[in-house]
N, C-alpha and C positions, 0 to 999 in steps of 0.2 A: 804241478806241485812246486816246481822251481820258481815260477813267476810269483806264486803266492808267498813263498818263503822270502823271496827278494823284496816284495812289497812290505811284508811284515817287519823287515829289518832295514828298511830305507835304502835298499840297494837297487840301482837301476837294472832293468831287465831288457835285453835287446833280442829281437828276432832277426835271424840272418838267413837269407834265401836269395836265389837268383830270380830275376824278374821273369824268366821263362816259365816259372811255376805259377805266376799270377794269372788268375782267370777273372777278368774284369766284368764278366757277365754275372758273377755271383755277388749278391748283395750282402749276405751274412755268412758267417762261418758255419751256420747250421745247414747250409746248402752244399757244403764241400763233402764229397764222398771220401771216406777214409778207408784206405786199403787195409784189408785184414790179412796179415801174414799167417803162415802155418803155425798153429799153437805149439807144435813140437819144438820150435826154435827156443821156447822158454821152458817147456815141460821136460825137455831132455838135457837140461844143463846139469853138469856134474861138478862136485867138489870132492877132491881126493878119491875119485873113482866111484863116488856114490851119488845117485840122483838126489837133487835138492827138492824135487816136487814129490809129494806123497803119491802113492799108487792111486790110479783112477782119478787124478786131479783133472780139472778142466781149466782152460785158460783162453783169454782173448789176447791177441797179439797185434794191436794196431801199428801201422807203419809210422804214424805221427799223430800228434794231437792238435787241437785248435786252442790257442791261448787268447782269452778275451782281450780286446784292444785296451781296455782300461788298465790292464796290468803291464802293458808294454811301454817302455820309455821311448823307444825309437825302433824303426825298421832299417836294417842294413842290407843294401843290395849293391850290385856292381855299378848301379847308376847313382849311388850316393846314399847318404843317411837321411831318412825321412822321419819327421816329427809330426805328431798329431796336429790337425785332423788328417787322416790317411787317405780318404777316398780320392780326392783330386790329386794328391801328391803321388799316389801309386800309379794312377793313369799317366801322369807326366813322366814318372820314372820308367815305365814300360816303354813309352814312346822314345825316350832318350836312349834306352838300351838297344833299340832297333836300329838306330842310326849308326852308320859306319864310323 
């Protein structure tokens, strides 16, 4: 949602992550497994001592989401700032980060 809002308002959107989280064997974001956290983390939130979720609510609680590349202005890693196209540049950044 933030990336879409940024695009619609001509604001650059950056994705920041360590290269240690990059899996070069994955060709698209659709292949990335998304960790599901316990729904109670969001269902048990309270405001002024009262639950904000209605009783018997259900929720999904993904640990992260996948932002389409077309919405990302650049990738920021400890190996540098990467601009599109990302495929080769990510591979190079991962290799650079491995060197002492």
